[in-house]
N, C-alpha and C positions, 0 to 999 in steps of 0.2 A: 566563703572565705570571712570566716567567724575570727577576729584579733580580741572580740570582747567579753563575749558568754553574759552571765547576770543577766540582768535585765536587759539589754538593748536586746539580748536574744529571746527571750522572753515577747517583745514589743514582735519582733520578727515572724514568733510563732500564732503571738497574738493574729495581726496582720493575712497567715496564713488560712485560715479558716473564714475569713469574708468573703462574702461572697459576692463582694462587686468589683475584689481584685482578681476571682479566679473567672473573670470572662470569655469568648470564645468558644473553641470546642472542648472543654474541657479544664485541669487543672492539668497545669505542665508541673512533672516530676522535679522538683524544689532537693539540691545536694546541697545540705546545709553543711559546709569543712568547720572544726570546729581545731584552730589552729593555738588561740591563748585564750586568756583566762583573767583580764585587765581590768575587768568591770565585774567580777566575780567567779566563783567558784562553782554553784553552782546558779542553775534555771528551773524552772518548774513549767514541765512541759505537758500541757495537760492532752489528755489520750485523744480529745475529738480532732486537733490537730494532727497525729497521724492515724487515723480514720476518715479525716474530711477532705483532706491532703495528703498529695504523693511525697511524703518528704524523706527521703534517707539524710542518716545522721551519720558523718563518719568522721571520727578524731585525724588531724595532720601534726608534723612537726617532729620531735623526739622523741623518740617510740610509741609514735599513732598508726595507725593502719591504713592513712590513707599513701597510697604508693604515688609517686613524683609523677606519673605519669596521669594519674586523676587529678591531683592539683592543677596539673598543666593545661589537662583538658577541662577543667571548671573555669579557671582563670581566662582561656579562650571565649569559653562560651559567656561570660562576662564581659569580654575587650567587644566582644561581637553583638550584643543587647547595646553595649553604650555607641558603639559605631554607627548602630540603627536607629538611634534615639529612643526604645524601650527604655534605660536607663540614663538619666542625667545628669551631670558630674558637675558641683558647685566651685568652679575651679577658673581662676582667672591665667589664658594663655598669654604666653608675653615672647615674642622674638629672641631667641638666644643672644642676639646680638646687642638685647639690652639689658644683661645681666648684671653688668656692673652696676647701673644707675638702679638695677631694680631688689638687687640682692641685701641689699640693706633698709626695703620699706619695712617697716611694722608696724601692728596694732592692726589687718587687715584679717578680717575672718574668711576669706576667701582662700585655699591655695591656689600658688602662685604653680603653673608650670611653665616648662622651657620649651620652647618647639622651636624645630630648625627656621 
């Protein structure tokens, strides 16, 4: 799910063709769903990205082509990768019981996630 587009999307595309990032039984299909453009309306997509990596580009959001079911499936895959440790999130888990003392905390670069 790409809410940024622009230069961040270009960095993703560049990483997709790096051989060391495509180890295993072959490249996995990557579904890149464009939802927003807060980092820019234009991203350069090298032809080799589509030729060397199995990338599927889809637009989502108002007027986008991605169906809700497709977006939900992509999000489910993302959560499964996080749960399996394939994607590491830089978060600071905090018990929900500590919300009052944690909420006003400022200056942290880590995202606070309240957990039950």
